[in-house]
N, C-alpha and C positions, 0 to 999 in steps of 0.2 A: 795425816801427813801426805804431802804431795809426792808423787813419784814421776819418774822419767818416761815410763812406758806402761801400757796396759794391753797385753796381747799384741795384736798387729798395729796398735796405735802408739806412737812415740812422739816426744817433744821434737820439733823440727820437721815432722811429716807435713806434706802439703796435700790438700784435697781440693778438688774442683767440684762445684755444684753440678749435679747431673742434669744440666740443661744446656742447650746450645749457647756458646759464648758466656757461660757462667763464670763468676769470679773465682779466683783461687785463694784458698785460706791456708794458713800455716798454724800448726799447733804450738802454742807458746808455753803452756803449762797443763799438767793433768792433776786434778784434785780428787781425792777420795771423798765422796759424798754419798750418804745413804739416801735412797736405796740404790742409786746408780751413780757411778763415777762420772765426772764432767771434765771437759777440756776447755781451756781458755784458748780461743782461736782469734786470729786477726787476718784481715784481708792483706794479701801481699802488696797490693798497690796502695793501700790506705791503712797504715799501721797504727793510726791514732784511735781506732774504735774497736778494741777487743770485745769479744762476745763469749759468754759461757754457754756451752751446749753439752748435751749428754753424749758421752763417748759412744754409746750404742748407736746414736744417730750418725756419727762419723763412719761406723762400720756398716751402715745400711746403704747398699749400692743404689737404692731408689733415690737417695738424697745426695750422697757424696761419692765421688770416684777418686781413688788415690792417684797422685801425680807421680810418675816414675822419676827416680833420682836424676836421670839424664835430661828430663824435661822440666826440672824445677825452675820456677820463676824467681827473679830477684826484684826487690823494690825499685820503683822508678828513681827514687832519691835515696841514696845510701849515706847521705850526709857529707860526702867528700866533695870539696870544691875542685873542679877541673877547668883548665883553660880550654877555650874553643879553638 
């Protein structure tokens, strides 16, 4: 059964690749999978290609760094048409 959080990782959290100018990902869903739970993540700038990765990888600061809530990124296109 899917859950909304696993320790310090929760649905809606954003993580940045631990490289200069790396993309930012958002946790869409967390799935309980043996032997390690996985998170479905998607790039904030390209929400069409979700990826399933181990939650432990999100927690490994050698790969991903958490994005602080005040620095969260929004998608380039939120689907709302606006006049110029």
